[in-house]
TIVOMAR-884213 format. One line per field, with one value per residue (C-alpha): x, y, z. Coordinates in Angstrom, 1 decimal, padded with zeros to 4 digits. Example, Ala and Ser with C-alpha at 12.3 -4.5 7.8 and 13.67 -1.06 7.14 Angstrom:
<sites>
c1	c(012.3/013.7)
c2	c(-004.5/-001.1)
c3	c(007.8/007.1)
</sites>
This chain:
<sites>
c1	c(149.3/146.7/143.9/144.6/145.0/142.1/139.7/140.3/140.5/138.3/135.0/135.8/136.9/133.9/131.4/132.9/132.9/129.2/128.3/130.3/127.9/124.9/126.4/126.8/123.1/122.6/124.0/121.9/121.4/121.0/123.3/122.1/121.4/124.5/123.1/122.8/126.3/129.2/131.1/134.3/132.9/132.2/135.7/137.2/135.0/136.0/139.6/139.9/138.1/140.5/143.5/142.4/141.4/144.8/146.6/144.4/144.9/148.6/148.3/145.4/146.2/142.5/140.4/136.9/138.3/139.9/136.6/134.6/137.0/136.9/133.1/133.0/135.2/133.0/129.9/131.5/132.2/128.5/127.3/129.6/128.5/124.8/125.4/127.1/124.4/121.7/123.5/125.2/123.2/126.4/127.8/131.3/134.0/137.7/138.7/136.9/139.4/141.6/138.7/139.2/142.4/140.7/138.0/140.6/142.1/138.8/136.2/133.5/133.3/132.6/131.6/128.2/127.0/127.7/125.3/125.6/123.6/125.7/128.9/127.7/126.7/130.1/131.9/129.8/130.4/134.2/134.1/132.2/134.6/137.6/136.0/134.7/137.9/140.3/138.1/136.7/139.1/142.5/145.5/146.3/149.9/149.0/147.8/150.0/153.7/154.6/155.6/152.3/150.4/152.4/152.0/148.3/147.9/150.0/147.8/144.7/146.5/147.4/143.8/142.7/145.3/144.1/140.5/141.6/143.6/140.5/138.4/140.8/141.4/138.7/138.5/135.0/133.6/132.7/130.5/131.8/128.2/129.0/125.6/125.1/128.5/127.9/124.6/126.1/129.4/129.0/131.1/134.5/134.6/133.5/136.1/138.8/137.9/137.9/141.2/142.6/141.3/142.9/146.3/146.0/147.6/145.2/145.5/143.0/143.2/142.9/141.1/143.5/146.4/145.2/145.4/149.1/151.1/148.1/147.6/149.3/147.1/145.5/146.8/144.1/143.2/140.3/141.1/139.2/137.6/135.9/134.0/133.1/130.6/130.1/126.6/125.3/122.0/118.8/116.7/113.9/112.7/111.8/109.9/108.0/108.0/111.7/112.2/113.3/115.9/117.9/119.7/119.3/122.9/122.8/119.6/121.1/124.3/122.4/120.3/123.4/125.5/126.8/125.6/123.7/121.5/121.5/124.7/124.9/127.6/129.5/128.5/125.6/125.9/129.7/132.8/133.5/136.7/134.7/133.0/136.2/138.3/135.6/135.6/139.4/140.1/137.1/136.7/133.3/133.0/132.4/135.9/137.6/136.7/137.5/139.3/135.9/135.5/138.5/140.7/143.2/144.3/146.3/145.2/146.0/149.4/151.0/151.3/148.0/146.7/143.9/142.1/144.6/147.7/146.3/145.6/149.1/150.5/148.5/150.3/148.0/149.1/147.0/146.0/143.7/142.1/140.6/140.0/140.8/143.8/145.7/146.5/142.8/142.3/146.1/145.5/148.9/150.4/147.9/147.4/150.9/150.5/147.1/148.8/148.5/151.3/150.0/147.7/146.3/144.9/143.7/147.1/146.4/143.1/144.5/142.0/139.6/135.9/133.9/130.2/129.4/132.5/134.2/135.7/133.0/132.4/132.7/136.1/137.2/135.8/137.9/141.0/140.2/139.6/143.0/144.6/142.8/143.6/147.3/147.6/150.0/149.4/149.7/146.2/145.1/143.1/141.7/139.9/138.0/136.8/134.5/133.8/131.1/128.1/129.8/127.8/126.9/124.4/122.3/125.1/124.5/121.6/119.5/120.3/117.8/116.2/117.2/113.6/112.4/115.3/114.8/111.1/107.8/106.2/108.4/108.2/106.2/109.1/112.9/112.9/116.0/118.4/116.9/117.1/120.8/121.5/119.7/121.7/124.9/123.4/122.6/126.3/127.4/125.1/126.8/130.2/129.1/128.0/131.3/133.4/131.4/131.9/135.7/136.0/133.9/136.1/139.3/140.7/140.4/138.1/137.1/135.1/133.3/132.2/130.1/128.8/127.8/129.7/126.7/123.5/123.7/122.9/119.5/117.5/114.8/114.4/114.0/111.4/109.4/109.7/110.9/114.2/116.3/117.5/121.1/121.8/123.3/123.4/126.0/126.6/129.5/129.5/131.9/132.1/132.5/129.2/130.6/129.2/125.5/124.1/121.2/121.7/120.2/122.2/122.2/125.6/127.5/130.3/133.0/131.7/131.9/135.6/135.1/132.6/135.0/137.8/135.4/134.4/137.9/138.8/141.3/139.2/137.2/133.7/133.8/136.8/135.1/132.4/129.3/129.5/126.5/126.9/130.4/130.8/132.7/134.0/135.8/135.4/138.8/139.1/142.2/142.6/141.0/139.5/135.8/134.4/130.6/129.9/128.2/126.4/124.6)
c2	c(093.9/094.9/095.4/092.1/090.0/091.5/091.5/087.8/086.7/089.2/088.0/084.4/085.3/087.5/085.1/082.1/083.9/084.7/081.2/079.8/081.6/080.1/076.6/077.1/077.7/074.0/073.0/071.2/072.8/075.9/078.8/082.3/084.8/086.9/090.0/088.2/086.8/088.5/090.7/088.9/085.6/086.9/088.4/084.9/083.2/085.6/085.7/081.9/081.8/084.2/082.4/079.0/080.5/082.1/078.9/076.9/079.6/079.2/075.5/075.5/078.8/079.2/081.4/080.0/076.5/077.3/078.8/075.8/073.3/075.2/075.3/071.5/070.9/073.1/071.3/068.0/069.3/070.4/067.0/065.2/067.6/066.9/063.2/063.4/065.5/063.1/060.1/061.6/064.8/066.8/068.7/068.5/070.1/070.8/067.7/065.5/066.3/063.4/061.0/061.6/059.6/057.1/056.7/055.6/053.0/051.9/052.7/050.4/052.5/055.8/055.8/054.0/056.8/059.4/057.7/056.8/059.8/062.3/060.7/060.7/064.4/065.4/063.3/064.9/068.4/067.7/066.1/069.0/071.5/069.6/069.0/072.5/074.1/072.3/072.2/075.7/078.0/079.0/079.2/082.7/082.0/081.8/085.4/087.0/087.1/084.8/087.7/089.4/086.2/085.6/089.2/089.1/085.8/087.2/090.3/088.0/086.1/089.3/090.5/087.2/087.5/091.1/089.9/087.0/089.4/091.7/088.7/087.5/090.9/090.2/086.5/085.1/083.2/079.5/077.4/074.0/073.1/072.3/072.8/076.2/077.4/076.4/078.2/081.4/081.5/079.6/076.7/078.2/080.5/077.6/075.3/078.0/078.7/075.1/074.5/077.6/076.5/073.1/074.7/076.9/075.7/073.6/072.6/070.5/068.8/065.1/063.5/060.6/063.1/063.6/060.0/060.0/056.7/054.6/052.1/048.6/045.9/043.5/039.9/038.6/041.5/041.2/040.7/043.4/043.1/046.2/045.8/048.8/047.0/048.4/050.1/048.3/049.4/047.7/048.3/046.3/049.5/050.9/047.9/045.3/042.8/041.9/038.6/039.2/036.4/038.4/039.8/036.9/036.9/040.7/040.6/038.0/040.0/043.2/041.4/040.2/043.3/045.6/048.5/048.8/051.3/053.7/055.4/058.9/058.7/061.3/060.2/059.4/056.7/056.9/058.7/055.8/057.5/060.2/057.7/055.7/058.7/059.9/056.5/056.2/059.9/060.6/063.9/065.2/066.3/069.9/070.0/069.3/072.4/071.7/068.4/066.9/066.1/063.8/063.8/061.4/064.0/066.2/066.0/062.4/062.5/063.3/061.1/061.3/060.2/057.7/054.8/052.5/054.4/054.5/050.7/050.2/052.2/049.9/046.9/045.8/044.7/046.7/045.4/046.7/044.2/045.6/043.4/046.2/048.1/049.7/052.6/053.5/056.7/056.5/054.2/052.6/056.0/057.1/054.0/053.7/057.2/056.4/053.8/050.5/047.9/046.1/046.6/043.5/044.4/042.7/041.2/038.8/037.7/036.4/033.8/034.4/033.8/036.7/037.6/039.9/041.8/042.0/039.7/038.1/039.1/035.5/035.2/038.3/036.8/033.7/035.9/037.7/034.3/033.1/036.2/035.6/031.8/032.5/035.4/035.2/036.4/039.9/041.4/042.0/044.8/044.1/046.9/045.5/047.5/045.3/045.6/043.1/045.4/048.2/049.6/050.2/047.4/048.0/046.4/043.1/040.7/038.8/035.1/032.3/032.0/035.5/036.7/033.8/034.2/037.9/038.7/037.6/040.2/041.6/045.4/046.6/048.7/048.9/045.2/044.0/046.5/045.9/042.1/042.4/044.6/042.1/039.2/040.9/042.0/038.4/037.6/040.5/039.0/035.6/037.3/038.8/035.4/033.7/036.3/035.9/032.1/032.5/035.0/032.7/029.7/031.5/031.4/034.7/037.6/038.9/041.9/042.6/046.0/046.3/049.3/050.5/053.3/054.8/053.8/052.5/054.4/053.0/055.8/053.6/051.6/054.7/056.2/052.9/052.3/055.5/057.3/056.5/059.2/058.3/056.7/053.2/050.6/049.3/047.0/046.3/042.7/041.1/037.4/037.1/038.6/040.2/043.6/044.5/043.8/045.0/048.8/050.8/053.9/055.9/057.4/059.5/057.6/059.7/058.7/054.9/054.5/055.5/052.7/050.3/051.2/050.5/047.2/045.9/047.2/049.7/052.6/052.5/053.9/054.5/056.7/059.0/061.6/061.9/064.3/063.8/067.4/066.7/067.7/064.5/061.5/063.6/067.0/068.2/070.6/072.2/069.4/066.3/064.4/063.5/060.4/059.8/057.2/054.1/053.6/057.0)
c3	c(026.1/028.6/026.2/024.4/027.5/029.5/026.5/026.2/029.9/031.8/030.3/031.2/034.7/035.5/033.9/035.7/039.0/038.6/037.6/040.5/042.8/040.9/041.1/044.9/045.1/044.3/047.6/050.3/052.7/050.6/051.2/052.1/049.3/048.5/050.1/053.5/053.6/055.3/052.8/053.9/052.9/049.4/049.2/050.1/047.5/044.7/045.8/045.7/042.4/040.8/042.2/041.0/037.6/037.1/038.0/035.5/032.9/033.1/032.4/029.9/028.2/027.3/029.6/028.9/029.1/032.4/033.7/032.5/034.0/037.3/037.3/036.5/039.5/041.7/040.5/041.4/044.9/045.2/044.1/046.6/049.3/048.6/048.5/051.9/053.3/052.1/053.7/056.7/057.5/057.1/054.1/052.7/054.9/054.3/056.2/053.7/050.9/052.0/051.3/047.5/047.7/050.0/047.4/044.9/047.4/048.8/046.1/047.5/050.8/049.0/045.3/045.7/047.9/045.2/042.9/039.2/038.1/040.0/038.9/035.3/035.5/036.9/034.2/031.4/032.7/032.8/029.3/027.9/029.4/027.9/024.5/024.1/025.5/023.2/020.1/020.1/022.0/020.8/023.1/024.2/023.5/019.8/020.1/022.7/023.6/026.4/028.7/028.2/028.9/032.1/033.2/032.7/034.6/037.4/037.5/038.0/040.7/042.5/042.3/043.9/046.6/047.4/047.6/049.9/052.1/052.4/053.3/055.9/057.5/060.0/060.7/060.1/063.1/062.6/064.9/063.6/062.9/059.3/057.9/059.7/058.6/055.0/054.9/056.4/054.5/051.3/050.1/049.3/052.4/054.7/053.2/053.6/057.2/058.3/056.7/058.4/061.8/061.4/061.1/064.2/067.4/069.5/073.1/074.9/078.3/077.9/080.9/081.3/081.7/085.2/086.3/086.9/086.5/087.3/090.2/090.1/088.7/091.1/091.6/089.2/086.9/084.5/080.8/078.9/075.4/074.0/070.7/068.6/066.4/063.0/062.6/065.6/067.2/068.3/065.2/066.8/068.5/065.0/063.7/065.7/062.8/063.5/065.3/068.9/068.7/066.1/069.2/071.5/072.9/073.2/075.2/077.5/078.0/078.7/081.3/083.1/082.4/085.1/083.0/079.8/077.9/075.0/073.9/072.4/069.8/067.8/064.3/062.0/059.3/059.0/060.4/062.8/064.0/065.7/068.0/068.3/069.4/071.8/073.5/073.7/074.6/076.9/075.2/074.1/070.4/071.4/073.0/069.7/067.7/064.0/064.9/065.6/061.9/061.8/064.9/063.3/060.7/063.0/066.6/067.2/065.5/068.9/072.0/073.8/077.2/076.4/077.9/076.2/077.4/081.0/080.9/079.6/082.5/084.8/083.4/080.5/077.1/074.6/071.2/068.5/066.1/062.9/059.8/057.3/056.2/059.1/056.8/056.6/058.6/059.2/062.1/061.6/062.5/065.1/067.2/068.6/069.8/071.4/073.6/071.7/071.7/068.6/065.7/064.0/060.7/057.5/056.9/059.7/058.1/054.8/053.4/056.3/056.0/054.8/055.3/052.4/051.2/054.6/057.1/059.2/062.8/063.9/062.3/064.2/067.3/066.9/066.4/069.7/071.4/070.3/071.8/075.1/075.1/074.5/077.0/079.8/083.4/082.0/081.7/078.1/076.7/073.2/071.3/068.3/065.4/063.2/059.5/058.6/058.7/056.9/054.0/051.3/052.1/049.0/046.9/048.6/048.0/050.6/051.0/051.0/054.3/055.5/055.7/057.8/060.2/060.5/060.5/062.0/059.5/056.7/056.1/053.1/051.7/052.1/053.0/051.2/052.7/056.2/055.7/054.8/057.8/060.1/058.7/059.7/063.0/063.8/063.1/065.4/068.0/067.6/068.0/071.3/072.5/071.4/073.2/076.4/076.1/075.8/078.7/080.9/080.1/081.1/084.6/086.4/085.6/082.3/081.1/077.8/076.7/073.5/071.7/068.2/066.5/064.6/063.1/059.5/056.3/055.3/053.8/052.1/055.3/057.4/055.1/055.5/059.3/060.8/061.4/064.4/066.8/066.1/069.5/069.5/072.4/074.8/077.6/080.1/081.3/083.8/084.4/088.2/089.1/092.3/091.4/091.1/087.6/085.5/085.9/083.0/082.4/079.2/078.5/076.1/074.4/075.9/079.4/078.6/079.4/083.1/083.6/081.8/084.2/087.2/085.7/085.4/088.9/087.9/089.1/092.3/092.2/095.9/095.5/093.0/093.1/091.1/088.2/085.9/084.7/083.4/079.7/079.0/080.8/083.4/084.9/085.8/088.7/090.2/092.8/091.5/088.7/089.0/087.3/087.0/089.5/088.2/091.5/091.8)
</sites>
């Protein structure tokens, strides 16, 4: 039994393991050479390979077919990781596995970034493995008794478990810098460690936990609208040929805002929920450990103290408006736990006007305006997550007149993608103006906070006009003009909520202390909570 099984399966297992290490060398950023990796990382890699190989062998019954199929799957992971690194400056991590199911439900958001060439290469590799495996290799069950086959596959699995146990005997450290951990540990070991870290108990002190029940709202509290504008940033600072009036309303709002400036956000090109969660929670990304990659997977599945829950305790009705499926990023499960009374998603925009493939920003603005117009004396907090300027922008075409409306001088290269982005940016600008108009028309006070979640994915544009530093832009505007305006203050997104609370009058700046060195929105001490003062 042993000679027959091992003579058939061992060459495929060994060759496949060796080739898997070669496939891994195709990664960007490149991994360290084998002799410079921790021995434990190699043990995890080989242990996982043998475990997966033995499982596939049980199903396919052909060792070389199993090895080829496993290699094709690993090549696909490498291609996906490289595509992600090219677009988002970050390789594939364990938390990204859930995006495979999202790609099936929302293919337009993901598949274009993989690229036709990479997708074809992965498909051909899989087809070759299937064709070759079934046509050339005979099933081991046609040559061996079933019991011998099962015993041999079980032996391979045990060998894999032993290697994995040895690799896990001393836990490999991770920095949660995805690129650095991938270079040091390799793909499989890095994936394993990030998955392992996600399952560990995690406790973090949320700043809003320390605010108690919250003060009572004033007699005429300010309605609050916060817009997280998709891919919004002032691209004019990269290219002087863009017409200044592309952001005419934004410029006017910044000029009359309480505070405005550049915003350091938690994402580049995508991963909106990182910026979103940082704003709502007041937590810096460094405080989240492995949960920084997608805080909605596990961390936010519990009742959390957030800006929304604090405003609700202060008497506000809290509503989120997002013209996309509420199930995306599991927001339908997460948002009630973040303190929101209502989530208005794509179902409320049936038949709505679109700009490109998504609901237009102006349509979303009208939805928010209707909420404000129908609001009672209870103050309203509306958190808006827009979609219009969501990529991939290269799948759209410029419209007649776009260039004239966007440029004084068009760029020499990358023009179409930038033109499409600017068209949507103009619409976002109109949305900001419409919201200000509605807030100004309402009795009582009103406050508008606006910020971008990340810069867009525009690689061709950046090669032509320069690469942004990743910071977006924000303003906080209040209609009554009783507070000083025009303060330029660059912030981190996790600090923004403190200024919003001051703007609506829930938090008194005079009652807080300056804490510019705070790692996030708040610096919690044993006796008090310090909030960065807007007037320092």
